[in-house]
N, C-alpha and C positions, 0 to 999 in steps of 0.2 A: 344445339339452338343454334338461330339464325344470332348473328350479329347485330347489338343493338345500333341504332345511330349513334352519332355523337351527339353530345351534350346540345351543342348550338344548333343542330341540324333537326331538332326536335320539333313536329307539328305542334302548332298551338293554335286551337280552336279561335275564330274569331272570325273579324269578316276583313275584306280591303275594297273600302268605296270602289276605288278605281285602282288601274295600271296601265303603264304602257304597252306592257305585253304579258300575256299568261304562255308559259311554255307546260305541257301537257305530258310527263314523263322525265323522269331523271336517269335516264343510260346515256351513256357518251355524246349521241349526237344531241340530245335538250340541254344537256350541263355543258357544251361546248358555247351552245347557240347562246343558251343565256348568259353565260360568261362574257361573251364579246357582247351582247346587248347592254348588260351591265356596266361592262369599263366605258360605252361609250354614251353613258350618263341615262338610261332608260330606267323607268321604272319596272321593275321584271320579278313575277311571281312566280315559281315555278310549284308546280303540283304532283304526285306521286303518291299512286295509290299503295305501293308496299311502305315499309316502317325501312327501310335502307334506300341506298340509290345506287344506281348501276344497271338495271332490269337485268337480262338474262349475262353482263356482263360483271356480275357482282359478287363478292367475295362473304361467303357464311363461315360459321364457326362450327366445327363437328370434334367430340372429343379434345377438345384444347385444341385444335390445328386448324388454320384457315385453310379452306377449301373454295374454289370455284364453281359453279354451277354449269359444269361441263369442263371441258379442257380450253382453254383460251391463250392463246400467245398474241404479241404484241407484233407483226410482221415485218421485217425491214424494211417492205414496201412502202411504209409509212411514209408521205413526204416528208420535206424539210422542214417546214414551216410547224408542223405538229408536233414533230418528237423534237423541235426543241421548246415546245410548250411544255410537254411531259416533263422532258428531264430537267425546266425551270421549276416545276411543281414539284419532282417527287428527286431530284438530284439524284445521287449516288442509291438511290433503291431502286433507282431502274436499270437493269440488269441486263446485259448482253450475255446470252446463254447458249451454250452448243444444243442442237437437235439430236435426242439420241431415241428415237424411237424404232418400233420395227412393225411390220405386217407378215400376218398370216396369208400367204398367197400361193394359191397352186399347192397347198399343203407344205412349204418351206416357209423359215422366218426369213424375211429380208429386212434388210435398213429402211429406215423409211425417215427422211427422205430417202428415194433411190438412191444408192450408188454406181457408177460402172464396174467397180469391181465387183461387189457382191453381187450384182447381178448375172456377171459371166459366170464366178463359181457356185451360185445356189440354186438358180434358175432351174426347175425340170427343162431339160430337151426339147421333149415335145410342148413346152410351153414356149421358151424361144427359138423353137424353128416354125411355128405357127408366127409368132410375133415378126418374125425378119419375113417370111413370105408376106403377111398385112403389110409392113414398110413398103416391100417393092410392088405392092398390087393398088398403095394407098391413094396414087394420082388418078388412077379409072376409076375410084369408086366414088359414088355420089348417094344424098341420102335420099331415097325413095318415097317419103313423105315426110314432115317436121316432125319429128317425134324425137324424144332423147335418145330412144333405142337406135335410130337410123342414123343422127347426128354424131354419136360415138361411134358406130359401128365403121360409116365411113370414113371417119377421121383419123382413130385409132385402131379399126381393124377389127374383124371378129373377135380374134384370141383374147385382146385384152378386155371387149366387150364385155364377152359372154362368162370370163374366168374373175374378171373383178368389178366393173361396172354393174353389172345387170343384178347379179343378187344383192351389191352395197346399195345400190338406188332402189330396188324393192323392200330391202330391210329398213332405209333411212325415210324415204316418203309413202310406204305402206301400198302400193302399187307397183303395180309390172311397168318399166320403163317405156312398150310401147304406149300407155295409155299417157304420158306426161310430154309436152309439148316439148319441143326443138329449143326452145327459149332457156328453159333450165341448162340444157348442157352448154350454150352459151354462155352461160349465168357462174356455171359451177363447175366447169370443167377448164382447166387451165391452158391445157395443151390441147392444141385443135389437131396434132398431126402425130405420126411416130415420129419425123425428123425434127416438129417442136420437142418433142420427150426428151431426146437424144441431148437437143441445146441445152435442154434445162439440169441436165445432169451436170455439167461443166459451171463450176464455181467462177460466179465474178464480182466485183468489187462494187458498189455503191458508192459514188463521191459523196452523194448527197446526204448517206446516213454514218458512212465511216465505216460500216459493218458491211460483211459477205453477204451476197443475197442469196446464198443456200446453206443448210446448215446451220444456221445463228436465230435467234428471236431476240425478242426483248420483254421482260418480264419484271415486275417488281418483287420486291424483298418478301413483301406481306401477303400476295396473291395479288390476283389481277384486279379484284375490284378494287384496289390501291388507285388507279387509275380516276374511274368516277368519282372516290372518294375525293380524290385532291382538286379536282374539278369543282367539285360541288362546294369543297371549303373557299376556292377562291371564289367562285361565284358568289356565297355568301358574304366575302373580304370586301367585294366589288360593289353589293349593295341589293344584291337580288335576296326576297323572299322564298326560301325554301319550305314547303310545306309538305310532308310525308304520312304516309296513311289517310291520304284522303283522297278519295274518289271525284271524277266528273259525273255529275246527275245528268247535264243540260246543258243544251248552246242555244243562245237566242242571236241567230246571225243576222245581221246588219249590213249597210253598205258602209256605215261610219262608224260602228261600234261593234261589238260581241258580248252577249250577256251569259256569263258563265255561270252555273249553275253547280255548286260542289253538295255532295253528299251530307257533309259536316252543316247544313244552312247556311252557309257563306254563299254570297253572291257578289260578283266579281263585275263592274264597269271595264272591260279590257277594250283596249285601242286594237289590239290585236291576241288572234290566238295561234300559236306554233305547237302543233301536235304531232308525238313520234309513236301517238296509240296506234291500236291497226285501224286501219282506214275505217273497214265497217261499222267500228265504234261511232265515227264521225256522225255518219249517216245516220244510226240508233241514237245518238245524243241529239241531233237538232230535229229529229221527226216530234213533230208532223210536217216541219217546212219542207226536209227533203223530200222528190218525189217517190211515186211506189215503186218507178224501176231503178231508182238509186238504191232503195233498202232491198227490193227483191236481188240485184247484185250483189248488196252485202253479205245477204244471205249463201252465196256460192261459192263466198271465196273460204275456201279450207286448209289450215295448217296441220301435220302432223307433229304430236308432241313428245316429248321424251320423260322418262322414268329415271334420276340420278337414286342410283345405288352407292351409298356412301359405305363400305366396309371398313371399320377398324381393326388393324393387325396389330398385336402384341408383338412386334417386333420394330425394330427399327428402319429397317427398309425390306420391301419385298421384293423387289429384284432392280437391277441397275438402270433402267429403262425408263423414259419419262411416260410413255405410253405406248400402248400395243394398239393395234388396228386391225378387225376381224370382220371382213368383206361377206364372208361366207355365209349362206343363206340359214345352213341349220346352226349357227350359232346366234342366240338372240342378243348378245352384246354388241354394240358396235364399234363401240370403242371404250379403253380401260386406260384412264392416267392415276399415276402417284405424283399428287401435287410436291411433295417435296422434292422431289427430282427435279421440278422446275426452275427451283430457285436456292441458293444460298440466304436461309433466314432463321429464324426466331421461331423454328420448330420443336414440339419435343423429342428429346433424345431417343425416348425409351418404346416409341411404338411409330406408325405411320398410318395414314389414310389411302383407301382407294376408292376413286370415282369411277362408276361404271356407267357408260351410257345404253339405256333399252329404249329404244323407237318404242312406241305405243299411241293409241288415238286414245284420246277422251272416255273413259268409261268403260274402255275394254277390260280383260280379263288382265292382263299385265298391269294396267293404271289401276285396278281395283287392287291390287295383291297386296297382301300383308308386308311387311320390312323384314319380316322374319323369312316369308316364302321369296320374295325377292333377293335375300342374301344368300341363299339354298341356290335360286337359280343361277346367280353369277358365279357362285363358288363351283359351282356341277359344268359349267361352260370353261373356266379357266384348265381346272382338273383335267379335263378330256383334252387338251392340246398339250397336256404334260407342262404348265406350270406350277408354280408351287400355290400348293392348297393356304388360301387366305386364311383359312381360318378363324373367322372373325369374332371380335370376343363382343362387337357389337355391331350394327345396322342400323341406319337411318337411309329415306328415303325423301327425293324430293320431287315435283312433279310440275314440268311446264308444259304448259298445252300448246303454245306456239311458238315452235324452234323451226320446223321446216316449211314454207311456202309449200304449198300443193300447185304445183305450175298442170293444173290436168290440160289435157288439151281441148282448147278453145277458152281457157281463162281467160285471154286476152281481153275477150269482148266485156266481160263483166268487170275485170281492173280497170277499164278504160271507161263505160259508163260511171263507175265512182270516181274516177281521176277527173274526168270533165267536171262533174260536179262541184269537186272540192276547188278546181280551178275558179270555178262562176263564181266564188264565197272570196270577195275582195278582200275580208279582213281575215281570210283565214289559210294557213300554210301547213303542209302535211310534207314530213321527212322522215328519216333514220328507217330502220330494217322494218318496222313493223308497219309505218306510214305510208313506206313505200312498195311495201309487199315485196321482198328483197330479202337474198341470203347472204348479204355484204358483209365484209369483216369489219372490226372496229377502226381499223385506219380509214374505211370508207365512210364509216359514220362520222366520223370527226371532220371531215370534207363536205359532208352536209350541214353541221351546223354551224360548220364556220362559214359558211356559204351564206346560209340564211341571217348569219347577223351582218355580215360585211353589206347586203342590199338593203340592211335597214338604216336611213340617213338618221341624221342627229334631230333633224325635224319630225321624226316620226313616219315620213314618206318612205314608199316602197320601192325597190326600182326592180320593177318586173320584168323588162329586158336581162338585167344580169342572173336574176335566177332563174328566168328560162334557159340561159346559156350554161349556168352550172346544172339546170338537172338534165338537160340533152348528155351533158358529159358524164353524169351518174347512172347514164344505161349503159355505158361503155367498162363497169365495172364488174370483175370477174373473181370470185373467191380463190383468196392465196392459200391452199393448205400448208 
């Protein structure tokens, strides 16, 4: 069952007649924005539809163990400011951990992140020869059209594209990579050429974080959700009013105020609304003031969902690895993680929980399958690869409808229409993964929230130029694996 919110964070029915700022969404982006605004003296209300904070970065409880909503890590690429903030909030609970995953690539198990010696020893000769040839010819390749398939083929070569990216992307996004915009490759593939891949295999140190770039990550002892919980506690301590289990029903947008309608009957007269909710939801909340073409664009924005299948295994540890990656098209599981291996934490000694990520579209056969059938699906998939039979004693599933923003070719026009409309609303701001329709990491979300708070003046004014500059910087975010 899900972890209940801390007592002082429970939503209390009632009304707040007015507030300087209403933040919609209590994920990392919304919480760090609320924290910054509250610490600057603003009256802040945070509204979250779920009964816990964190969004997709939350932790829940399964069989007495804290687990995440999928596999999450805080990457060492986090900037010094936010690392200092989180270390100040979490203390020694924020651990530096070695990465110890592996990937099933071309029928061989390779360490993940990739390591030079492992690649030399384990890669099939045909794959290695093809990749070497592609590296030599790389300077002569150019994308023929701006699709994910072509950008990756031209950059990394046909061998890597066909063996890894094409099946994996089709699995995750649910459509062939030739139907996805090249923008997804630029956002999602951190290496742009074979030489770039080789450069990333060499560990380097980052002076601003004090931990290696390669081979480590940051992770709280009690699960990734502890990051959002600590931010929420800090925001409440700074004076923010955090309301959980309450959804937005409508927005009355004006030049000087926003009338926020909540589903519990509350109406808040807000100076500003900052939203991390999906951008199409904003247009629907503002209906009928949102133009028809904006609502039409909102209906064209798509996400791919994820079914999380938690297997309770009656043994202390399933394998020594923190995560297994499965790019092959014939395996329904994209990634399987073992949360106990991510941390030194207060976990049960006699059992472990596995989290299998199974991509799905809302309403399809996988999405609607029973927990029992999903457990059998996952168990069969891992056993076929020679991994230990989990033999789960219990199975629980969670469903996330919006995980992978589906960048179909031509999506840019619909997204631009929504963003233009939102930008025209002087008291409305949208940011975060869902609010900007991006596949960014948690450290990127923290940057977004802090940039919003930094642009808010003590008198309630907003530095539009500073925000536009920050917003332009967000476009350069590339996901770190």
